[in-house]
N, C-alpha and C positions, 0 to 999 in steps of 0.2 A: 640647526640639528635639534634644539629643543621645541620648535615649532612642527619640524618634520615628524618628529616622535609624537607630539600630541595629535596632530591630523591623523596619524596612522592608530594611534589608540583609540580615538574617537571613531573611525571607518569601522576598525576592527569591532568595538563594541555596539555599533548600530547594525552590524551583519549579524553578530551571533545573538543580538537581541531578536532579529526578525525571525531568526533559526529557532529561538526558543518559544516563541510566539506560533511557528508552525507545529511544533512538537508538541505544545499545548493544545491546539485545535484536534491534533490526530490522537491525542489521548481521551479527548472529548467524545470525539467519534467513535474510537472503541468502547468508551464508557457505554456512548446510547446504544451499541452494537450488541454489547452484554447484556444490557437490560433487555433488550426487543428480544434475544434469543431465550430468554426466561419467560416471557408472557405465555405461553402456551403450556407451563409446566406449573402446576398447584403448588407443590412444595417450594421450588424457586421463586415463584412470585410471591408468597407468601413469606420468605426468607426476606426478600428485598423490597418489601410493601411496595409492589407495583400491581396493577389490573391484570387480571387473568381471564381468560377466555379460551374455549376449544375450537376447533376448526372443524366445526360439526354442521356450519349451515353456510350457505352461500354467503349472507351477509357479513358472516364473520371472516370470511375468507378476503371478503372485497375490503374490509377494514383493516385486514392484517398485510394486505399489499400496498393499501394508500398510506399505512403507518410507516408501512419499510420503506417507501420512494420517498415520503416526508422527511425521516430520520437521515438518510443519505444526502438530501440535498440541503439538510439545515445545517446553519453555520456558513462561514466564507469558504468560498471554493476556489475562485480564480486566483484572489491574491495569496490563497496558500500554495498553490499548483505553481504560481509563477515564482513564489520563493525557494520552491522546492527543485522547480527546472534550473532556477540560477545557480543555486549550490551545486546542483549535478554538473551543469555546464562549466563552474568554475573549478570543481574536484576535476573534469577531464581536462581542462585546460593546464592545471597544475601538472597533472600526470603526464601530459605530452610534454612540457618543458622539461619536465625529469628525464623522460626518455631521452630528449634531445640532447641534455647535457651529459648522461652517461655515454651516448654515442658520441660525444664530442671528445671526451676523456673520462672513463670510468675510475681511472686511478686518483684523478685529481677532483673527483666529483664534491668529496665532503670537504674539501680545503676552504670553499667560498662560503661565506657567511650566508647567503641569501639562498643556497641550497638546502641549508638547515632549515631555513625559514619555510620553505617551498615545503619541504618534509614534514614539518610540524602542521602548517595549515592543511596538508593533505589528509595527516592521519585525524586531525581534528573534523575536516568535512566528512572523512569516509566513516567515522564512528558516528556520525550525525545521521548520516543516511543509512547505514544499517539498524540506527535504533528507528528511524520512520520506517524502515522496510519491514522489521518485526511488528510495530504497530498498524501499520496497511496489511499487511498479510492476515495478522489475527482479526483484524474489523472485516476484511473480506469473508474469511470463514465463517464468522457469525451471521452474515447476511447471507450468504449463498449456501447455509446448512440446509441441505435437502432431506436430511433426515427426518427433521419436523415435519416435513408433508408426509414423507412415508410413513412415519408412526399414525398419523393420523387418519391415510389409508387403511392400514391395518386395524385400526380402531372400527373405522366404519365397516369393513369386511365382518367384523366379530358382530357388530350391532344389527347387520342384515340378517345373520343367522338366528340373533335373540328377538328380533323384532321383522318379521318377515311381511307384516302388514305396512310397513314404511320403507320397504324395499326401494321403491321408484324415487323417492325423495333422496334416500341415501345416496343411490346410483347417479343421481344429479350431482350432489357434493363430490362424491369420488371423482366424476369426470373433472369436475372444476380445479379440484386438488392436481390433478394429471396435467392437465394445461399450465396450470401455476408452475408446476415442477419444469415443463418444458419452458417456460417464461422466464424462469430463472438461471437457465441455464443458457438460452440465449442473450441475456443481459449482461454477461462477461464479455466486457472488452478486450480485443486481442493484445492491445500494447500496453500491457501493464507488467510491472515490474514488482511483485509481492506487495501490491496495494499502491505503489506509486505509479501515478498517471504518466504515461512515456507518449510523448508526442512522436510521431514516425519521423520526422525529421532529425531530431534528437536521437533515435534508435540509430537511424543509417548511420550519423556523423560519429556514433559510439563504436559502432561494428566497425567503420572503416580506420578513423584515426587509432583508435586505442589497439586494434590488432595489428594495423601498420607498425606502429610505435613499438609494439610488445616484441613483434617479430624481428624488427631492427635491434633491440637490446639484445634479444636472446643470441641472435646471428653473430652479433659482436663480440660478445662473452665467451661464445663457444667456439667460435674462429670459421664457421661453415655458413652457408645460407640457409634459412627456415622460413618457410612460409606458414603461417597462420591461418 
């Protein structure tokens, strides 16, 4: 019993250590995205002591897009995605087991000690996933903030009225900003859940397994068949 307890304790510590590393990576991504969104603002750039430049030249837009691409790919990517996907699949498996136990006998579900352990694990994993979902959502909002490009377009239109001799040059920059706006909209991947990378296979498994299990539990508790 002592050896079994120590093995479970070590495995639990290793698993939650990997989750803490993944959360730290998400926090670093959010910090980079936050500072990146302040580059084009003189007041915020001065406040956070970071470089500042306006998107009034084609070279500046090119630097801005390159920096955005570099920051999004900076740091561990595949290893963190593997950890998050593993946590998601584990939470999915525990939820399916709990639903199966409830269908087997919902009156005696809480009498077993291992069911309480499953519920504790499920609560911990869901809290972790919600934390990552919040950080991922905020990070995506910072990188996909189209209002920065729209603000720069308005500034260009105002400059065209003040400096008609530079209208051709400013029009070129404005066209590049429009193309950049379309590019940022096209870069949003379809399989994302609040910033968490969702593999199409994981998405389909989630939809089929979880909805089927929830449908069975609701039908058993209410006494009539319900299809979710």
